[in-house]
N, C-alpha and C positions, 0 to 999 in steps of 0.2 A: 131542622129538616130531618125527616126520617130516612135512615140509610137502609135500602132494601138489599136483598142478596145480590141482585145484578149490579147495583151501584157499588157494593163492596168489592165485587170482582173487578170493576173498572178501577177503583181506588188501588187495589192490590197490584194490578198491572201497571198503573201509573207509578206506584212506589218502586216496583221492580225496575221500570225504565229509568226513573230518577237515580236510583242507587247505582245502576250500571253506568249511566252517564257521568255521575259524580266520581265513581271509581276511575273511569277512563280519564276524566279531566285531571284528577289528582295525580294519576300516574304520569300524564304528560307534563304537568308542572314539575314534578320531581325529576323527570328525565331531563328537562331543559334547564333547571335551576340548581340542581344538586349534583356535584360530581359523584360518579360511581365509587363506592367504597374501595373497590379493587384499584381504580385509577388513583385514588388518594394514597393508598398504600404504596403503589408503584412510584408515585411522585416522591413520597418521603424516602423510600429506598434509594431512588436515583439521586436525590438532593444530598443525602448524607454520605453518598459514595464519592461526591465531588472532592477535588482538592481545593484548599483555600486559595483564592485568587492572589497571585503574586504580582501581577501587572495589570495595568488598565485594560489591555487587550483581553486578558483572561476574564476580568470582571465583566466587560461588555458581552463577552461570549456567553456568560452564565446568566445574564439578566433575565428576569421573569417577565412575561407579557401579562399585564393586568387588564382584564376586559373592562370596558366602560360599563357604567350602570348607576343605579340609585341606591342609597342606603340612608339609614337614620343616624345622623351625626349628633354627638353629645349625649348627655345623660342627666338624670336628676340627682346624681351623686355629689355634685359640687356646684357652687354658685356660678363659677366661670364656665361650666359645661352646659348651662341652660340658655335657651330652651332646646329640647330635642327637635331637630329639624331635618327635613328631607334634603339631601344633596345629590345631584347628578353629576357624574364625572365622565370625561372623555377617556378613551383607552390610553394607557401609558406603559412604559417599562420601568422596572425597579430592580436595583441590585438585590440579589438573594441574601446578601450579608452586608454588614457594615464594611466600609473601606478598611483594608488591613494595613498593618505596619509595613509589610513588604511593598504594598502599593504606594504608600507615602514616601518610602525611601526612593522608589523609582521617580516620583514627582520631584523630590529634592535634587536628584542627580540631573534631571532634565532642565530644571529651572534655576538651580543655584540657591534655592531656599535652604535654610538651616533647620535641622530637626529640632523640635521643641525640647524642653526639659524632659528627661526620662522619668517614667513613673517608678515607684519603688521596686517593682519587679523587673525593670529593664524593658528593652524592646524585643518582643517575640514576634517573628514574622507572620505567623498565622493567626495572631490575635487582632482584635479591632484596634485601629489607631485611636489614641486618646491625647489629651492635652492640646486639642485643637479648638480654636475659637470659631465662631460663626464666620468671621472674616477669613480665617484660614480655609475653612471648608468651602466657602464660596469661591475663593481663589482657585482651589483645586478643581472645582466643577467647571470654571471658565477654561482652565487649561485642558481639562478632559473632554470639553464640549458636551457636558452633561448638566443637570440641574439638581439642586436640593429639592426634595419633595415638598409640596405644599402641605399644610396641616391637614387639609381634607384628604389629599392623596394618602398621607401617612395613616390616618385612622381607617380609611376604606381598606387599604392594604393589610393593616394589622388585623382587621376583623375577618378577612379572608372569606367573605360571603356569608358570615354568620352574624347574628345579632345577639351575641352573648356578652357577658361582663368581661371575660378574659378571652384571648384569642382561641383557647381550647374549650371553653365552657363557662359555667357560672360559678364554679368553686375554685378558689385559689389552690394551686398545685405546684409546690416548689420543685417537683421533679421535672417540670416543663421548662425551666428557665435557670439562668445563673443569677443568683441574688446573694445577699449578705450571709444567709444561713449556710450556703454550700459553696461559696466562691473562694474560700481560703485566701481572702484579701487581695484578689487580683482578677483581671479579665480572664476569659477562657478562649480556646480556639473557636473560630467562627463555625467550623464544622466539627461535630463531635457526636458520640453515640449516647451520651448521658446528659441529663439536665437540658433537654432541647425539645422544642416543638416546631414541626414543619406544618404550616397552614396550607389550605387548599390552593393557594397561589404559588406554593413552593418557596415561601420565605421563612427564614430563621431569624431568631433574636429580634423580633419586632418589639418584644418587651424582655428586659433582662440583658445581661452582659454590659451594654453601654446605653446610656441615654443618648438620644439622637437629635441633632439640629434639624429644623425645618426651615423653609424659605421665608415664611411669613413673619411680619412684625406681630408682636403679641398685644392683645387688648382683652381685658376681662369680659367686656360686654359685646365682643364682636359678633357672637352668634345671634344677637338680637337684630342685626341688620345685614348679616351675611347673605350674599346672593345664593340662589338655589342651584346654579350651574357653575362648575369649575371655579369656586371661590379662591381668591389669591391673597386674602388677608387684608388688614388695614393698610392704608397708603403711607402711613408714617407711624413711628413709635420710638420707644427707648430700649426695648428688649426684644429678643427674638424667641420664637416658639421652640420649646424642647418637648420631646415625646419619648415614651418608653421608660422602663425602670433600668436599674444597673446592678452590677456586682456589689456595689456599696450600699444598696438600699434594701429595706426588708418589709416595709408595711404593704400588705396586700393591695390596699387601695391605690397605691402608686402604679401597680402593674395592670390596672384595668385599661382596656383599649381606648376608652374615652377620656382617660385622665389627662388633665392639662396642668403642667407646671406653670408657675407664674411668669416664667420667662426670665432671662438674664441678659445683661448687656452683650452685644455681639463681639466684644473684644476679650471676653473672659475665657480662660482655659481651665479645665479640671480633668483629673485623672479618671473620671467615670463618664466623660462625654465624648462621643464620636459622631459619626454620621454615615448615611448611605446616600446613593445617588439615584436619580431618575432620568428618563429620556423619553422623547417622543416615540410613538410606536413605529 
C-alpha cells in the first residue's frame, strides 16, 4: 500500500496518541505498583530508628502489614526451586525482625520453659534468638497467638515486591546483610546501621543474621503440585522448611530470596537458626 502525505499525517497523529496513552498508562502502573523512592527512604529511616523488641507486645506493635498480591515463586537456580510458578497470597502481618533473645526470656518467665543452651557469644537481648527447634518456635507462636510464616509468605515478604535474585537486586552485596565474612562469629543486633537492608515492606534480616523456620513441611518436588493461592505446604513430611542465610554462611547462592534449604527435622537446634512470626491482618 502506498502511503500518501495525508495518510502519513494520520499515522503520525496516531503514533502521538499511542505514545501519550502509553506514557500515561506506564505512569499509572508505576504509581500503583511501585512505592515512591521518598516513601522507601522514609520507611528505612523509620525502621532503623526503632528499638529492638523486648517483649511480645512491642513485637506486635512493630509488625509490618504485608499487602496481598501475586508473585513468581521459585527459580531455575536449584532443582528444588522449580518450576517457577505464580502464587497469590492474602494480606498478612509479619514481624519486622526475627524474635529476639529478650522476647524469648519473657516467654520463659511466663511459661516456665527453660532457656536452651547458650551460644558461644552468650545471650544478648537485642540479638535474634537461636538454638530453638521448629517445635520450640511453634510452641512460642501458640503462646503468642501468632503463626510461623508459610514458605510462600516468607518468599513473598523477602522479595518485597521485587522480582530480583536477592532482596536488594541481582548482585550479591555483603554490605546488605550479616554473613560469615562480616559477622565476627556471631549474630548481630536486629536493628543496626551497617550490614543491613530494609525492603519495601519494612522488613530486615530476611536473608542474613539467622536462618528462619517456616510453618511448612519440606518436600523437594512440592512446587510441581503447589496450589496457586495461599499454599500451606505438604500435608506430611520428615523435615520443616528453613529460609534465609545466616551469620555462619557465606555462599552467595544461599542468600537468594528463592533459595530452599533441604529442610531439617523439627526437633533440631542450631546456633544460626531462629524465626519470625506472622499474624492475620
